[in-house]
N, C-alpha and C positions, 0 to 999 in steps of 0.2 A: 462640279458638285461641291457644295460647302457642308462641312460637318460642324455641328455645334458641340463644343466641349463643355461638359457639365462637371463642375468641381464639387464632387460629393462631400469632400472634407469641409469645404467652406460652408456649405449648407448645414452640415451637421454641427459644426463649431458654433454656428449662430443660434442653434436651438438651446434652450435651457436644459441642463442635465438634472436628473433626479438623484445623482450621486454626490456625496461629499468626497468620498474616496473609494472608487470602485475596487481597488486592489485589496481592500479589507474584506471582500467577499470571496477572494481567491482561496481555494482549498489549501494552498501551501503557505498562506499567511498565518503567522503565529502571533496572536494578540498578546498584549501585555499581561492580561489576566485571563486565565482559563476557568470559566465558571463551572462549578461542580466537579473540578479536579483538584481543589485546594487540599483535600485530605491526602490524596496520593502524593502531591508535591511536598507536603509536610513530612510524610513518612519517608520519602526518598531523601530529603534533606537530613533527617535524623540518622538514616543508615549510612550516608556518605560524609557526615560531618567530620569524621576522623581524618579524611583526606586533607582537611584544612587545619584541624587542631593538632594533628600529629602526622605530618607528611611522611610518606614512605614507610610507615610502621605497619600498616595493614592495607590489604587490597580487598575490594568487595566484588562479589559475583551475585548479581540479582537477576531474577526472571520476572518480566512483566507479562501478564496474560490477560486476554479479553478479546471480544469480538471485533471484527473489522469496523472501522469508522466510528469508534467511541472515544477518540482523543488520546490514544496511547502514544502515537508518534509525536503529536503536537506537545503533549505534556513532557516527554523525554527531551525533546529539542529545547523547550523552554527551561527545563531543569539544567540541561547542559550549559546554557547561557548563564543561568543563575549561579551555578557552582563555580564557573570560571571567573565570573565577576567578583564574587565574594572572596575567592582565593587571591585574586590579583590585588585586592585592597589590602591584603595581609602579606603581600610579597611572596605568595606561594604560587608556583606555576602548575596549572592543570590544563592539559590539552584534551578537548572533547572532539571525538570523531564519530560521526553518525554514518552508518553503512546500511544500504538497502540490499539484503541478501537475495531478494527476488531478482534484482538487477545484477548484482555481483555474485553469481551463483557458485563459483568455485573458490576453493581455499586460496588459490594463487591470486585471483582478482581481489579478494577481500584483503589479503596481506599487502598487495601493491597499493590499494586505496589507503591503507593505514600508513605505509611508508611515505607515500607522496603527500599525505597530510603533515608529516614531520619534515619532509624535504621535497618541495614542489618540483624541483629540477631532477628528481631521481628518474632514471630510465625505466620504461615499463617492462622491458624484457631482459633476459640474460641471467636470471637468478632462480635458484631452487626455493621451494617454500621454507626449508630450514635456513637457507641464507637470509631470506627476508625476515624470519623470526629473530635471527641473531642481529640483523641490522636495526630492527625495532628496539630491541633491548639496549643496544649500544647507543642509539640516538636518544632514547629516553634518559639514559644515564649521563651521556655527554651534555645534554641540554638541561640536566638537573630538573626534570619535570615529572609529573605523574600523568599517565595516559588513561583516559576514560573512554572506552569503546562501547558504542551502542550498536548492537547487531539486530537490526529491524527485520521482520519476516524471517526469524531464525530458522524456522522449519525447513525452508528451501536450502539452507546451507547444510543442515544436519542430514537431510535426505541424500545429499551427495557423499555422505560419510562424516563421521564425527571426529576425525583425527585433528582437525584444526581446533575444535572446542577443547579437546583434551590438552593440546599444546598450549593454548592460551590460558587455560585455568591452572596449568602446572608449570608455567614459564619460569618460575624462580625456585622450583623444588630442588634443583640440583646444587644450589649454592647455599652455603651456611650463612645465616644472618644477612641475606641479600636484601636490597631495597625492594619493598613491596610497592612497585610503581605502576602496575597495570591492573585496572579494574574493568569489569565487564557488566553491561546491562543487556540481557537478551530480551527480545520482544517477540511474542508469539501469540497465536489465537488461543491455544489451549496447551495444557501440559503434555498431551499425548505426543507432541513433537519430540520429546526427550527419549522416547522409547528406543530410538536407533542409536543412542549413546551408550558407551560402556558404563558399568555400574558406578564407578567412582566419580566420573564426570557428571552423571545424572544426580548423584547424591549431593555434589557441590552446588549445582544450580537449584536443587529443591530446598536448600536450607533457607533461602530468602525469596519468597514469592510474593509479589504485589499484584493482586487481582483488581482489574478495572471492571466495575460492574456496568451493566447496560444502563443507558440513560432512561429515565422515566419520561412520560409525556410532558410533565411539568418542567423537567430539567431541559428537555429539547426546546421548549417554548422560551425559557430564560436565555438559553444560548443564542437562539435565532433572534430574539428581541435585542440582545446586546450587540450582535453583529450588524443588525439593521440600524441600530442607533449610531454606530461608529462609521458606517459606510453610506447610509442614505440620508437625504435631507429630511428635515422635520415634516411630519404629516404626510409622507410619501406612502406609507403603508400603515394600515390599522392594526391594532392588537388582535382583532378578530381574525384577520387574514393570516397573521403570524401563527395564531392558534391552529388555523386550518392547515397550514404548511407543516407544523409540528405533528399534527395528527397523521398526515400523509407519510411523514418520515418515520413515525413510530414503528410501522410494520417492519421496515428493514433495520431500524435503529442506527443507520449510517448518517451521521451529522453532515458529511460531505454532500450527500444527496440534498439535504435541506438547504445548504449554502448555495448549491448549484441552482436549485429551484428558485430561491430568492433572487439570485442574480438574473436568471433567465426571465423571470416575471418582470423584473425592473427594466430590462432591455426591451421587452415586448411593449411595456407601457410607454417607454421613450419613443419607440418606433411609431406608435400610434398618437404621438403628441399629447399624451395624457399627463395630468399633473399629479396623479397618484395611481397606485397599483390597484387593479380591480380583480374580482374573483375570476373573470374570464381570462385575464393575463396569467393567473396561476394555472388555470386549466390548460391553456395553450403551452405554458412552460413545462407542464408535467407530461405533455403528450410525447410518447415514445422516448422518454428520458431513460438513459442507460445507467444502472448503478455504477459508482466509481470502483467498487470491488471487482466488477466484471471487467472494466477497462484496465484496471491494474493487472489482472491476470493475462488479458490479451496482449498487453503492451510488451511483455517479456516472454511470450510463448514461442516455442520453436516452430520453424516453418512447417514441418510435417504435422505437428499437432493442429496448427491453424488450418491446414488443408483438410484434415480429418473432420474438424469442427464444421467447416464449410460444407462438407459432404453430408453431415447430419442435418444441417439447416436446409439444404437443397432437397434431401430425401423427405423431410417433413413437409416442405412446401408442395412437392409433387404429389404426395399421398393425400394431402388435405385432412389427415387424421391428427388426433391429439398425440397419440403414441405410435411409434413404429419399432419393428424388431431390429436387433443388431445385425441380422443377416441382410435386411434391406439397406441398412446404412453401409455395410461393407461393400455391397454391389455399387452403391452410389459413389463410394470412395474410390473403388477400382476404376470406374469410368472417368472420374475426375482426374486421377493420376495419369491415366492413358492420354486424356486430352491435353494435360499439361506437360507430358513427357517426363514424368517423375516416377522413380522406382517406389512402389508401395511398400509399406511396412508389413511385418508379419501379423498374423491373426492374434497372436499372444500380445504383441506390442499394442495393437489397436484396442484390445480389451483393457490393457493397462491405461491407455489414454482415456477410455470411458470412465474408469475409476477415478482418474485425476480430475476429469471434468465434473464428476459427481461431487467430489470433495470440495471443488472450487465453486460449487453452486451454479455452474453453467447449464447443467442438465439435471433431470431426475431419471433414475434407473429403477424400474420395477421388475423383480424376478418372479416369473410365473412358472409353476410346475405343470408339465403336460405328461399324462400317464405313460404314453408310449415313447414320445420323442425326448423326454427329459425336461430340463429347464430352458426357459426362454426369457431373454432380457428385452424389456420394452422401454424405449427412450423417449423423453419428452422435454420440451423447453417451455417453461411456464411464465417467467417474469418479464421477458423482453419480446417484443413483436419480431416475428421471423424476418420481415423485410428490413427492419432497422438493424437486426443482428447481422444479416447478410451484407448490408451496406458497410458496416464497420469492418467486418472481416475482409471484404474485398479491398477496402482502402488500405488495410494493414498489409495484405499480400502485394498490392501495387507498390507500397513503400519498400517492400523487400525484392522488387523487380519481377514479380509474377503477375502477368496479365491474364485476367479471367474473360 
């Protein structure tokens, strides 16, 4: 028997591409200019100018707030590059470190990340948080530099306790005339994340707040048009289709959704050997698309929470209803834990999980009062198809070694 080997890559490489530079539609790509975030970058530059004009004289503690997917992270990363470049031209050393607190959820992990940014060969274990704080101060002083730390998704770190924020904002308080060499940019969705901090630390972060406003439809259009221009070949997509995509994105306000939809639509057009993107490509690209804010949450979720979320999805699928009660979900969860051989969490912990899922926009929870039985929680999933949601969660569990 003879097998014919098909070289798919050779076939694909022979086809003309619709892209000039596909990487410029990646959500992690930071363009040279951030359209409609110029005002925020100017304000940040004014606030941090002293780090260049009068090094080590003052430190800054700034809080950035705004919804998910409106350019906060991209703007701060670009700002970090801008200030380090401007400082270097004037022989001033500024080290910028960006940390995702959703990923590095404990004080220890955050501190290790900072230390290893200053010394990449530093061991990951064997030191207390206070040791690491002392090492950071010593490293900054020995290297004669200023440290600018961006703590992205700050709420996740504060929810674990605000001790680290207190330590970082007061790191030089015990020394008279000490070098003010550590500045902080906190990034959060809203100011409510500060409620778990002590009064003095909260007051420090509230002094300078930069709010990123939601994008308008017109601004979303401008951003998507610019990214299309730098990533796609000429005449691949019409302005009318970009307007359609910006209208679809406006509901969530998450520009990452728009970039992903633009990329998916382009790939669908290429797969169909089209010379330009059609409305049907956009429709197909938008089918079962999952918001990046949801993927971000799922990516760093604990195993027990992922299993409970799967129990919710399975219970909704089995019921065929829009909403189901928390008691039905609990039964689904207990059966799933038994099948997987996993010890279930307590009822109070499951209720906390439900509240977390609600805050993270994974579910909706409606509380209904019943005269005799008391209150009843009804849970629903609105934005994502249940089959797609289940597929993503099962893939995550399989990556953690759990077979469903």
